C-alpha positions as CSV (number, residue, x, y, z in Angstrom):
1,M,155.0,177.0,135.8
2,D,158.6,176.2,136.4
3,F,159.0,175.7,132.7
4,L,157.4,179.1,132.0
5,T,159.1,181.1,134.8
6,G,162.4,179.4,135.3
7,Q,162.4,179.4,139.1
8,G,161.7,176.8,141.8
9,K,158.9,178.8,143.3
10,P,157.2,180.1,140.2
11,V,155.5,183.4,140.2
12,P,152.8,183.7,137.5
13,N,153.6,186.2,134.7
14,Y,157.2,186.7,135.9
15,S,160.3,185.2,134.5
16,C,163.8,185.2,136.0
17,R,166.1,183.6,133.5
18,A,169.7,184.3,132.6
19,R,169.1,183.0,129.1
20,P,166.2,183.4,126.7
21,P,163.2,181.3,127.7
22,P,162.1,178.2,125.7
23,T,159.8,179.1,122.9
24,A,158.1,175.8,122.1
25,L,157.2,172.5,123.7
26,I,157.3,169.2,121.9
27,G,156.1,166.3,123.9
28,E,153.9,163.2,124.2
29,L,151.1,165.0,126.2
30,R,149.1,161.7,126.4
31,S,148.7,161.4,130.2
32,A,145.9,162.7,132.3
33,L,147.9,165.9,132.9
34,S,147.8,166.8,129.2
35,I,144.6,168.8,129.2
36,P,145.3,171.1,132.3
37,M,148.9,171.6,131.0
38,A,147.7,172.5,127.5
39,R,145.1,174.8,129.0
40,L,147.7,176.6,131.1
41,L,150.2,177.0,128.3
42,G,147.4,178.2,126.1
43,L,146.9,181.2,128.4
44,Y,150.4,182.4,127.4
45,N,150.0,181.4,123.7
46,F,153.0,179.1,124.3
47,P,153.4,176.8,121.3
48,Q,153.0,173.1,122.1
49,I,153.1,170.3,119.6
50,S,152.1,166.8,120.7
51,Y,153.3,163.7,118.7
52,A,151.0,161.2,120.6
53,S,148.0,162.9,122.2
54,S,144.7,162.2,120.4
55,V,142.1,163.5,122.9
56,V,139.3,165.2,120.8
57,S,138.7,168.1,123.2
58,L,142.2,169.4,122.5
59,S,141.0,170.5,119.0
60,D,138.9,173.2,120.7
61,K,140.9,176.3,120.0
62,T,138.8,178.4,122.4
63,H,140.2,176.6,125.4
64,F,143.5,175.3,123.8
65,P,144.6,178.1,121.4
66,S,148.3,177.1,121.3
67,F,147.9,173.3,121.1
68,L,148.8,171.5,117.9
69,R,149.6,167.9,117.1
70,T,151.1,165.7,114.4
71,N,149.1,162.8,115.6
72,P,145.5,162.6,114.3
73,S,142.7,163.1,116.8
74,D,140.5,160.3,118.0
75,E,137.6,161.7,116.0
76,A,139.2,160.6,112.7
77,W,140.1,157.2,114.2
78,V,136.6,156.7,115.5
79,R,135.1,157.3,112.1
80,G,137.6,154.8,110.6
81,V,136.7,152.2,113.2
82,A,132.9,152.6,112.6
83,S,133.5,152.3,108.8
84,L,135.6,149.2,109.5
85,L,132.8,147.6,111.6
86,N,130.2,148.5,109.0
87,H,132.4,147.0,106.2
88,F,132.6,143.6,108.0
89,G,129.0,143.6,109.1
90,W,129.9,143.6,112.9
91,I,126.8,145.2,114.6
92,W,127.2,143.8,118.1
93,V,130.3,145.3,119.8
94,G,131.9,145.7,123.2
95,I,134.0,148.7,124.3
96,I,136.8,148.8,126.9
97,S,138.3,152.1,127.8
98,D,140.5,153.8,130.3
99,D,138.9,155.7,133.1
100,D,140.3,159.1,132.1
101,D,139.6,161.8,129.6
102,F,141.3,159.8,126.8
103,G,139.1,156.8,127.5
104,H,135.8,158.6,128.3
105,Q,135.9,160.8,125.2
106,G,137.0,158.0,123.0
107,G,134.3,155.7,124.3
108,S,131.6,158.3,123.8
109,L,132.8,159.1,120.3
110,V,132.8,155.4,119.3
111,S,129.3,154.9,120.7
112,A,128.0,157.9,118.9
113,E,129.6,157.1,115.6
114,M,128.4,153.4,115.8
115,E,124.9,154.6,116.1
116,K,125.1,156.3,112.7
117,F,125.8,152.9,111.2
118,G,123.2,151.1,113.2
119,I,125.8,149.3,115.3
120,C,124.8,148.3,118.8
121,Q,127.0,148.4,121.9
122,E,126.7,145.4,124.2
123,F,128.9,146.9,127.0
124,L,131.2,149.8,127.8
125,I,133.8,149.1,130.5
126,C,135.9,151.8,132.0
127,L,139.0,150.5,133.8
128,P,141.4,152.5,135.9
129,N,144.9,153.3,134.6
130,Y,146.4,151.3,137.5
131,Y,145.6,147.7,138.4
132,L,142.5,147.5,140.7
133,Q,141.5,143.9,141.3
134,E,137.8,144.5,141.9
135,S,137.3,146.7,138.8
136,F,139.4,144.4,136.6
137,Q,137.5,141.3,137.9
138,Q,134.2,142.9,137.0
139,G,135.4,143.8,133.5
140,F,136.7,140.3,133.1
141,H,133.4,138.7,133.9
142,V,131.5,141.1,131.6
143,V,133.8,140.1,128.7
144,M,133.4,136.4,129.5
145,R,129.6,136.6,129.6
146,S,129.4,138.8,126.5
147,T,128.2,137.4,123.1
148,A,129.9,140.1,121.1
149,K,132.8,138.8,119.1
150,V,134.4,142.2,118.5
151,I,135.9,144.3,121.3
152,I,137.2,147.8,120.8
153,E,140.1,148.9,123.1
154,I,140.6,152.5,124.0
155,M,143.3,151.9,126.6
156,S,147.0,152.6,127.3
157,T,149.5,149.8,126.9
158,L,150.0,149.2,130.6
159,S,146.2,149.1,131.4
160,L,145.6,146.7,128.5
161,L,148.5,144.4,129.5
162,S,147.2,144.3,133.1
163,F,143.7,143.4,131.8
164,L,144.9,140.8,129.3
165,D,146.9,139.0,131.9
166,M,143.6,137.8,133.4
167,F,142.7,135.8,130.2
168,P,145.5,133.3,129.3
169,F,143.9,130.4,131.0
170,H,140.3,131.2,130.0
171,D,138.5,130.5,126.9
172,I,137.9,133.6,124.8
173,V,137.7,131.8,121.5
174,G,136.8,133.9,118.5
175,K,137.2,137.4,120.1
176,I,138.5,140.1,117.8
177,W,140.3,143.0,119.4
178,I,140.3,146.4,117.7
179,K,142.6,149.1,118.9
180,K,144.5,152.1,117.7
181,Y,148.1,150.8,117.6
182,I,149.6,147.4,118.2
183,Q,152.9,147.0,120.0
184,Y,154.9,143.9,120.3
185,I,154.6,143.8,124.1
186,E,150.8,143.7,123.6
187,L,150.9,141.0,121.0
188,R,152.7,138.7,123.3
189,S,149.8,138.9,125.7
190,Y,147.2,137.8,123.2
191,N,146.4,134.2,123.1
192,P,147.2,133.1,119.5
193,D,144.9,130.2,119.6
194,S,141.8,132.0,120.6
195,S,141.8,135.6,119.5
196,Q,142.8,138.0,116.7
197,S,143.7,141.6,116.7
198,I,143.1,144.5,114.2
199,S,144.7,147.9,114.6
200,T,145.1,151.1,112.8
201,S,148.5,152.6,112.3
202,L,149.8,155.8,110.9
203,P,151.5,155.4,107.5
204,Q,155.0,154.0,108.3
205,Q,158.1,155.6,107.2
206,T,161.8,154.7,107.9
207,I,163.5,157.5,109.7
208,Q,166.6,158.5,107.8
209,G,169.8,157.2,109.3
210,F,168.2,155.0,112.0
211,P,168.9,151.6,110.4
212,K,172.5,152.5,109.8
213,F,172.9,153.7,113.4
214,S,171.4,150.5,114.8
215,H,173.7,148.4,112.7
216,Q,176.9,150.3,113.8
217,Y,175.9,150.4,117.5
218,P,174.4,147.1,118.5
219,D,174.5,148.0,122.2
220,K,172.2,150.9,121.4
221,T,169.9,148.4,119.6
222,Q,169.7,146.3,122.7
223,A,168.7,149.4,124.7
224,F,166.1,150.2,122.1
225,W,164.4,146.8,122.2
226,E,164.6,146.2,125.9
227,K,164.1,149.6,127.4
228,K,161.8,151.3,124.9
229,I,159.8,148.2,123.9
230,R,160.1,146.6,127.4
231,Q,161.9,143.4,126.4
232,S,159.9,142.6,123.3
233,P,161.0,139.4,121.6
234,C,163.8,139.8,119.1
235,P,163.1,140.0,115.3
236,I,163.9,136.7,113.7
237,G,163.5,136.5,109.9
238,N,160.1,137.6,108.7
239,H,158.3,136.6,111.9
240,T,158.6,137.2,115.6
241,K,158.6,134.4,118.1
242,M,156.0,134.7,120.8
243,A,158.0,133.6,123.8
244,G,161.4,132.6,125.1
245,Q,164.3,134.3,123.2
246,F,165.1,137.9,124.0
247,C,167.8,140.3,122.6
248,S,171.4,139.7,123.5
249,G,172.6,143.0,121.9
250,S,174.6,141.3,119.2
251,E,171.8,140.8,116.6
252,H,172.2,142.3,113.2
253,V,168.8,143.8,112.3
254,Q,169.7,145.6,109.1
255,G,167.6,144.3,106.2
256,Q,165.2,142.4,108.5
257,D,161.5,142.6,107.5
258,I,160.1,143.5,110.9
259,P,156.5,144.4,110.8
260,L,155.3,147.6,112.4
261,L,158.6,148.2,114.4
262,D,161.2,147.7,111.6
263,M,164.1,150.1,112.0
264,G,162.4,153.5,112.0
265,H,158.8,152.0,111.6
266,C,157.8,153.6,114.8
267,T,154.6,155.7,114.8
268,I,155.7,158.0,117.6
269,A,159.1,158.5,116.1
270,Y,157.7,159.6,112.8
271,S,155.1,161.8,114.5
272,S,157.9,163.4,116.6
273,Y,159.9,163.9,113.5
274,K,157.1,165.9,111.9
275,A,156.7,167.9,115.1
276,V,160.4,168.9,115.3
277,Y,160.5,169.8,111.6
278,S,157.4,171.9,112.0
279,V,159.2,174.0,114.6
280,A,162.3,174.1,112.4
281,H,160.3,175.3,109.4
282,A,158.5,177.9,111.6
283,L,161.9,179.2,112.8
284,Q,163.1,179.4,109.3
285,D,160.0,181.4,108.2
286,L,160.4,183.6,111.3
287,S,164.0,184.4,110.4
288,S,163.0,185.4,106.9
289,C,160.0,187.5,108.1
290,E,158.1,189.7,105.7
291,L,155.7,192.4,107.0
292,R,152.9,191.2,104.8
293,E,152.9,187.9,106.5
294,L,152.5,189.3,110.0
295,P,149.2,189.5,111.9
296,I,147.2,192.7,111.6
297,G,148.6,195.4,114.0
298,N,152.2,194.1,113.9
299,K,154.4,196.7,112.4
300,M,157.8,195.0,112.6
301,C,159.3,191.5,112.3
302,P,160.4,189.7,115.5
303,E,164.1,189.5,116.4
304,V,165.5,186.0,115.9
305,M,167.3,185.9,119.2
306,T,164.6,187.7,121.3
307,F,161.2,186.7,119.8
308,S,158.3,185.7,122.0
309,P,156.6,182.3,122.0
310,W,153.4,183.7,120.6
311,Q,155.3,185.1,117.7
312,L,156.6,181.6,116.8
313,L,153.1,180.2,117.3
314,H,151.9,182.3,114.4
315,Y,154.5,180.7,112.0
316,I,153.9,177.2,113.3
317,K,150.3,177.4,112.5
318,K,151.1,178.4,108.9
319,V,153.8,175.7,108.1
320,H,153.2,173.6,105.0
321,F,156.1,171.5,103.9
322,Q,156.8,168.1,102.3
323,T,158.8,165.4,104.1
324,L,161.4,163.2,102.5
325,W,158.7,160.7,101.8
326,E,156.7,163.2,99.8
327,S,153.9,163.5,102.4
328,E,152.6,166.9,103.2
329,V,152.6,168.3,106.7
330,F,150.3,171.2,107.7
331,F,147.8,172.1,110.4
332,D,144.1,172.8,109.9
333,A,142.1,175.4,111.8
334,N,141.9,173.0,114.8
335,G,145.6,172.4,114.9
336,D,145.3,168.8,113.6
337,V,147.0,167.2,110.7
338,P,145.2,165.3,107.9
339,A,144.1,161.8,109.2
340,M,145.4,158.8,107.3
341,Y,145.7,155.3,108.8
342,E,146.8,151.8,107.7
343,I,144.7,148.9,108.8
344,I,146.9,146.1,110.2
345,I,145.8,142.6,111.1
346,R,147.7,139.9,113.0
347,H,148.0,136.6,111.3
348,V,149.2,133.6,113.3
349,N,150.4,130.4,111.6
350,A,150.3,126.8,112.9
351,E,153.8,127.1,114.6
352,G,152.6,130.0,116.7
353,L,154.5,132.6,114.7
354,F,152.7,135.8,113.7
355,R,153.0,138.5,111.1
356,L,151.3,141.8,110.7
357,A,149.6,142.2,107.4
358,N,148.4,145.5,105.9
359,I,144.9,144.9,104.7
360,G,143.7,148.4,103.8
361,S,143.7,152.1,104.6
362,V,141.7,155.0,106.0
363,D,142.2,158.3,104.3
364,F,139.8,161.1,105.1
365,T,141.5,163.3,102.5
366,A,140.1,161.0,99.8
367,P,136.8,161.7,98.0
368,H,133.7,160.8,99.9
369,G,132.8,157.1,99.7
370,K,136.5,156.1,99.3
371,E,137.8,157.0,102.8
372,V,138.0,153.3,103.8
373,V,139.6,150.8,101.4
374,I,140.0,147.2,102.5
375,N,141.5,144.2,100.6
376,D,139.4,141.4,101.8
377,S,141.4,138.8,99.9
378,A,144.5,139.6,102.0
379,I,142.7,138.6,105.3
380,L,143.0,135.3,107.0
381,W,140.8,134.9,110.0
382,R,141.3,132.6,112.9
383,G,141.9,129.0,111.7
384,G,142.8,130.1,108.2
385,E,139.2,131.0,107.4
386,T,138.5,133.4,104.6
387,Q,134.9,134.0,105.7
388,V,134.3,137.0,107.9
389,P,133.3,136.1,111.5
390,Q,130.0,137.3,112.7
391,S,129.4,139.6,115.6
392,V,125.7,139.9,116.0
393,C,123.2,139.9,118.9
394,S,120.7,137.8,116.9
395,E,121.1,135.6,113.9
396,S,119.8,137.0,110.7
397,C,116.2,136.5,109.9
398,P,116.0,134.5,106.6
399,P,113.8,135.5,103.7
400,G,110.2,134.7,104.5
401,S,110.3,136.2,107.9
402,N,110.7,139.6,109.6
403,Q,112.3,141.0,112.7
404,I,110.3,141.4,115.9
405,H,112.0,143.7,118.4
406,A,111.4,143.2,122.1
407,Q,110.8,146.3,124.2
408,G,113.9,147.3,126.3
409,R,116.4,145.5,124.0
410,P,118.8,147.2,121.5
411,H,117.5,147.3,118.0
412,C,120.2,144.8,117.0
413,C,118.5,142.1,119.2
414,F,115.4,140.7,117.7
415,D,113.3,137.5,117.1
416,C,112.3,136.2,113.7
417,K,108.7,135.7,112.9
418,P,107.3,134.2,109.7
419,C,105.5,136.6,107.4
420,P,101.7,136.7,107.8
421,V,99.5,135.1,105.2
422,G,99.5,137.1,102.0
423,Q,102.8,138.8,102.7
424,F,106.5,138.1,101.8
425,S,110.1,139.1,102.5
426,D,112.7,138.4,99.9
427,Q,115.7,139.7,101.8
428,K,117.4,139.0,105.1
429,D,116.6,141.0,108.3
430,M,113.5,142.8,106.8
431,Q,111.8,145.0,109.4
432,Q,108.4,144.4,107.9
433,C,107.0,142.0,105.4
434,A,105.6,143.4,102.2
435,E,102.5,142.9,100.1
436,C,102.9,141.3,96.7
437,P,101.7,143.2,93.7
438,E,98.0,142.7,92.9
439,D,98.8,140.3,90.1
440,Q,101.0,138.1,92.3
441,Y,100.9,136.1,95.5
442,P,103.4,134.8,98.0
443,N,104.9,131.4,97.4
444,T,104.9,128.6,100.0
445,H,108.0,129.8,101.8
446,R,106.8,133.5,101.6
447,N,110.2,134.6,100.3
448,G,109.0,135.7,96.9
449,C,105.9,136.3,94.7
450,L,104.5,134.2,92.0
451,P,102.1,135.4,89.2
452,K,98.5,134.7,89.9
453,V,96.5,132.4,87.7
454,L,93.6,134.0,85.8
455,T,90.4,132.2,86.8
456,F,86.9,132.2,85.4
457,L,84.2,129.7,84.6
458,G,85.6,128.1,81.5
459,Y,84.3,125.6,79.1
460,E,87.2,123.2,79.9
461,E,86.2,123.0,83.5
462,P,83.9,120.1,84.6
463,L,81.2,122.6,85.9
464,G,81.5,124.8,82.8
465,M,81.4,121.8,80.5
466,A,78.4,120.3,82.2
467,L,76.4,123.6,82.1
468,S,77.2,124.3,78.5
469,C,76.3,120.7,77.5
470,L,73.0,121.1,79.4
471,A,72.3,124.4,77.7
472,L,72.9,123.0,74.3
473,A,70.8,119.9,75.0
474,L,67.9,121.9,76.2
475,S,68.1,124.3,73.3
476,L,68.3,121.4,70.9
477,L,65.2,119.9,72.6
478,T,63.4,123.2,72.2
479,V,64.2,123.3,68.5
480,I,62.9,119.7,68.1
481,I,59.7,120.7,69.9
482,F,59.4,123.7,67.6
483,L,59.8,121.5,64.5
484,I,57.1,119.2,65.9
485,F,54.7,122.1,66.4
486,V,55.4,123.4,62.9
487,K,54.8,119.9,61.4
488,H,51.5,119.6,63.3
489,R,50.6,123.2,63.1
490,D,47.1,122.4,61.8
491,T,46.2,120.0,64.7
492,P,43.8,121.3,67.4
493,I,46.4,121.1,70.2
494,V,48.8,123.4,68.3
495,K,46.1,125.7,67.1
496,S,44.5,126.0,70.6
497,N,45.3,129.1,72.5
498,N,47.2,130.9,69.7
499,R,49.9,128.9,68.0
500,A,51.8,132.1,67.2
501,L,52.4,132.5,70.9
502,S,53.6,128.9,71.1
503,Y,56.1,129.6,68.4
504,T,57.2,132.8,70.1
505,L,57.6,131.0,73.4
506,L,59.7,128.2,71.8
507,I,62.0,130.6,70.0
508,S,62.5,132.7,73.1
509,L,63.2,129.6,75.2
510,T,65.8,128.6,72.7
511,F,67.6,131.9,73.0
512,C,67.2,131.7,76.8
513,F,69.1,128.4,76.8
514,L,71.7,129.7,74.4
515,C,72.2,133.0,76.2
516,S,73.5,131.0,79.2
517,L,76.6,130.2,77.1
518,L,77.5,133.9,77.3
519,F,78.2,133.4,81.0
520,I,80.7,130.7,80.3
521,G,84.3,131.3,79.1
522,R,86.6,134.3,79.7
523,P,84.6,137.4,80.1
524,T,85.1,140.3,77.7
525,T,83.6,143.8,77.5
526,A,81.2,142.7,74.8
527,S,80.1,139.5,76.6
528,C,79.6,141.5,79.8
529,L,77.2,143.9,78.0
530,L,75.4,141.2,76.1
531,R,74.9,138.5,78.7
532,Q,72.5,140.4,81.0
533,M,70.7,142.3,78.3
534,T,70.1,139.2,76.2
535,F,69.0,137.2,79.2
536,G,66.6,140.0,80.4
537,I,65.0,140.6,77.0
538,T,64.6,136.9,75.9
539,F,63.2,135.9,79.3
540,T,60.8,138.8,79.1
541,V,59.6,137.6,75.7
542,A,59.1,134.1,77.1
543,I,57.2,135.2,80.2
544,S,55.2,137.8,78.4
545,S,54.2,135.0,75.9
546,V,53.1,132.9,78.9
547,L,51.2,135.9,80.3
548,A,49.5,136.4,76.9
549,K,48.5,132.8,76.7
550,T,47.0,133.0,80.2
551,I,45.0,136.1,79.3
552,I,43.8,134.5,76.0
553,V,42.6,131.4,78.0
554,V,40.5,133.6,80.3
555,L,39.2,135.8,77.5
556,A,38.3,132.7,75.3
557,F,36.1,131.2,78.0
558,K,34.5,134.5,79.0
559,A,33.8,135.4,75.4
560,T,31.7,132.1,74.8
561,R,28.7,133.7,76.5
562,P,26.2,135.2,74.0
563,G,26.6,138.9,73.4
564,S,29.8,139.1,75.4
565,W,31.9,142.2,74.6
566,L,35.1,140.3,75.4
567,K,34.9,138.3,72.3
568,R,36.7,141.0,70.2
569,W,39.6,141.0,72.7
570,A,40.3,137.3,72.3
571,S,42.3,137.7,69.2
572,T,45.9,137.4,67.9
573,R,46.4,141.2,67.9
574,V,45.7,141.4,71.6
575,S,48.3,138.7,72.4
576,S,50.9,140.2,70.2
577,A,50.2,143.6,71.8
578,V,50.7,142.1,75.3
579,V,54.1,140.6,74.3
580,L,55.2,143.8,72.5
581,I,54.3,146.1,75.3
582,C,55.9,143.9,78.0
583,C,59.1,143.6,75.9
584,L,59.3,147.4,75.2
585,I,59.2,148.1,79.0
586,Q,62.1,145.7,79.5
587,V,64.1,147.1,76.6
588,T,63.6,150.6,78.1
589,L,65.0,149.4,81.5
590,C,68.0,147.8,79.7
591,V,68.7,151.1,77.8
592,I,68.6,153.0,81.0
593,W,71.0,150.4,82.5
594,I,73.5,150.8,79.6
595,A,73.2,154.6,79.6
596,T,73.7,155.1,83.4
597,S,76.0,152.4,84.7
598,P,76.5,149.4,82.3
599,P,78.1,146.1,83.1
600,F,81.9,146.1,82.6
601,L,84.8,143.8,82.8
602,D,86.4,143.6,86.2
603,V,89.1,141.7,88.1
604,V,89.2,140.6,91.7
605,T,92.8,140.2,92.9
606,D,92.0,139.1,96.5
607,F,89.5,136.5,95.5
608,E,91.6,133.6,96.7
609,P,95.4,133.0,97.1
610,G,97.1,132.5,93.8
611,H,94.2,133.5,91.6
612,I,92.8,136.5,89.9
613,L,89.1,136.3,89.2
614,I,87.9,137.8,85.9
615,L,84.2,138.6,86.0
616,C,81.6,141.0,84.8
617,N,80.7,143.7,87.2
618,E,77.0,144.4,86.9
619,G,77.5,148.1,87.2
620,S,74.3,149.6,88.7
621,M,72.9,146.9,91.0
622,T,69.7,148.9,91.3
623,T,69.0,148.6,87.6
624,F,70.1,145.0,87.6
625,Y,67.5,144.1,90.3
626,C,64.9,146.2,88.4
627,V,65.3,144.0,85.4
628,L,65.0,140.9,87.5
629,G,62.1,142.4,89.5
630,Y,60.2,143.2,86.3
631,M,60.5,139.6,85.1
632,G,59.3,138.5,88.5
633,F,56.4,140.9,88.2
634,L,55.4,139.4,84.9
635,A,55.8,135.8,86.2
636,L,53.7,136.7,89.3
637,G,51.0,138.2,87.0
638,S,50.9,135.0,84.8
639,F,50.8,132.8,87.9
640,T,47.8,134.8,89.4
641,V,45.8,134.8,86.2
642,A,46.5,131.1,85.5
643,F,45.7,130.1,89.0
644,L,42.3,131.8,88.8
645,A,41.6,130.1,85.5
646,R,42.9,126.6,86.5
647,N,39.4,125.1,86.7
648,L,38.0,126.3,83.4
649,P,36.7,123.2,81.5
650,D,38.6,122.5,78.2
651,T,40.3,119.6,76.6
652,F,43.3,121.7,75.8
653,N,43.1,124.0,78.8
654,E,46.7,125.3,79.6
655,A,45.8,127.2,82.7
656,K,46.8,124.3,85.0
657,L,50.0,123.8,83.1
658,I,50.8,127.5,83.2
659,T,50.0,127.7,86.9
660,F,52.5,124.9,87.6
661,S,55.2,126.3,85.3
662,M,54.9,129.7,86.9
663,L,55.1,128.1,90.4
664,V,58.4,126.4,89.3
665,F,59.7,129.6,87.7
666,C,59.0,131.7,90.9
667,S,60.5,129.0,93.1
668,V,63.7,129.0,91.1
669,W,64.2,132.8,91.1
670,V,63.1,133.2,94.8
671,S,65.9,130.7,95.7
672,F,68.3,132.3,93.2
673,L,68.4,135.8,94.9
674,P,69.9,134.7,98.3
675,A,72.1,132.1,96.6
676,Y,73.4,134.8,94.2
677,Q,74.2,137.2,97.1
678,S,76.0,134.6,99.2
679,T,78.3,133.2,96.6
680,K,81.4,134.7,95.0
681,G,83.4,134.2,91.9
682,K,82.7,131.3,89.6
683,A,80.1,129.9,91.9
684,M,78.0,133.1,91.5
685,V,78.1,132.8,87.7
686,A,77.2,129.1,87.9
687,V,74.2,129.9,90.2
688,E,72.8,132.4,87.7
689,I,73.3,130.0,84.8
690,F,71.5,127.3,86.7
691,A,68.6,129.6,87.5
692,I,68.3,130.5,83.8
693,L,68.4,126.9,82.7
694,A,66.1,125.6,85.5
695,S,63.4,128.3,85.0
696,S,63.5,128.0,81.2
697,A,63.3,124.2,81.5
698,G,60.4,124.6,83.8
699,L,58.4,126.5,81.2
700,L,59.4,124.0,78.5
701,V,58.6,120.9,80.5
702,C,55.4,122.2,82.2
703,I,53.8,123.8,79.2
704,L,55.1,122.3,76.0
705,I,56.2,118.8,76.8
706,P,52.6,117.6,77.6
707,K,51.4,118.8,74.2
708,C,54.3,116.9,72.5
709,Y,53.2,113.9,74.4
710,V,49.7,114.2,73.0
711,I,51.0,114.9,69.5
712,L,53.4,112.0,69.4
713,W,51.8,109.3,71.6
714,R,48.1,110.3,71.8
715,P,47.3,111.3,68.3
716,H,43.6,110.2,68.7
717,Q,43.2,112.9,71.3
718,N,44.6,115.5,68.8
719,T,41.4,115.7,66.8
720,L,38.5,118.1,66.6
721,E,36.0,115.3,67.1
722,W,37.6,114.0,70.2
723,S,37.8,117.5,71.7
724,K,34.2,118.3,70.9
725,G,33.0,114.9,72.3
726,H,35.0,115.3,75.5
727,P,32.8,115.8,78.5
728,H,34.9,118.7,79.9
729,S,35.2,120.5,76.6
730,R,33.2,123.8,76.4
731,G,35.7,126.3,75.1
732,A,36.4,127.3,71.6
733,V,39.6,126.6,69.8
734,S,41.5,129.7,68.8
735,P,42.9,129.9,65.3
């Protein structure tokens, strides 16, 4: 208020000055008083330009309408720091800040920006601006217990130095300190053997005339180093010694390559330079006022010697000029300048000397995606390592596992769990394991997928080879028996009970044995359609032939009675009609099956790990079981008729043989149904092939083999005389 009014006891809105009042304020405005002072000056629209304050809230023009700054706000710095952490993969970070507006706002901004990148905060410590042993001890213990390797500092130089003084004799190996600016007095307090520091700095420019001035006036140089930098070590060559030698005032610093604080390489000095020149350009514009440039409602230009502060503020907000280093200076709507930073890292050599290396830049005027540029090859980490140190809460989960988060812990902290059976993860730190495509399966380590092997009952497999050989052998045996019957077709045993039915039975059994080969080998659409249809029809022919034989046996003995009307039914036409009618019914069922829901080629991807089963889907299971049920009905009818005629006297009576063969047939297929339902894959196909072969072999062995035995080894019994003279022979021999 004294600054505004010009009197010891200030009276608001009253000025008592002999000379014109000040019209602008250029200052640091970085202390805790900056916000209330900026708010008060804003009430009077008094121009104020800060060259050091970065508090974000000062960008609010509603509360601070006259505040401008040539130093970027913390919001831009925070975005740069978050991008830096994300670039190096540091996701577990600690924050230390001052316990004031500067620290609180900065800490909150950093935390919020880190969340956008998925970075977790292990701790946030707020330390007072003055040394308070209890608070500093608590902060010290938090840092010592922390597992985060990266610590972000949002502190003033004095607070940071007081805090760092607690660490020299304690082990903080591997800690990386990130802050806004690095000053030499701070660098001396870092333990060069244990920690490393990264900072952001405004683009450095040499202030015109300062090196020449420092060379001509060495006593002023001494004051600069000792008073302004608080006795920082003297620049020696291209490095700075960490301890011991201080300035004597007689050093010649012209031409020295002094990092960060080379003559004029002072961030605050350059920012203050821009602030002063902003006011100068505004005064120049005010002095050359044009009415069209004035705010609406102003009808005359201000007088140069008597203008008001708010009039100058109008021109300061509009300044846009280029410095001697060809950088543009202007203020945006929030009173901020464009944010550009250089990223500086401290390298320490084996002798304990350090240098500050520029490793990248942050430029938010650049196109999106190019704001942060870092030269990784220029970085040497602690111990001369080129690999980026890790700062994580939990070690990465390797491929083949996924992250398991514990309740109540940050998302950066997790446990690793191997992927469940049937799933995989081919990248690090996967949140959830994935399923392989249907035609692939996870490998042993579950970190990738392998193509599944196509599987089916093939001829090259032992089981497939054994079944195919058995089918061929039985079909060959059936053909041999057929040839024997043809050769001895005129003998009583062949002629008995209709030899045409015997031929039909033998031919159908041959096809029954051969049709089982359709079930072996890689299934195709054609084989899927043929296998069940062929099996159903050929088996129906075989069973209907047996049924016709059984009926003929019964009719033959019933027709031997004098005057019996059954005699005309015991003929070849009746047996052929029985076979034909039975086959037509089965063919009708098969046609319905094909027309409604035919069998088709199918694959089962989850049959077993590493395999894809190729099989024939039966389509309509109802029709499939109707086909099987119909054959069972014919077999049951044959068994019933044959069982009733088993005691009929005849030398060549087949009733007993048919009864036993049907018993075998029914036993096989009754056992087949539950076995077929309980097996999967190749075993299911093998069960059906076995049922076909076993039931067909039962008919062959029980009905036809005994006749071959008589033909080949008992030829004397295969004569008409022997059959007529046999005591149990009463029936006629059918042609």
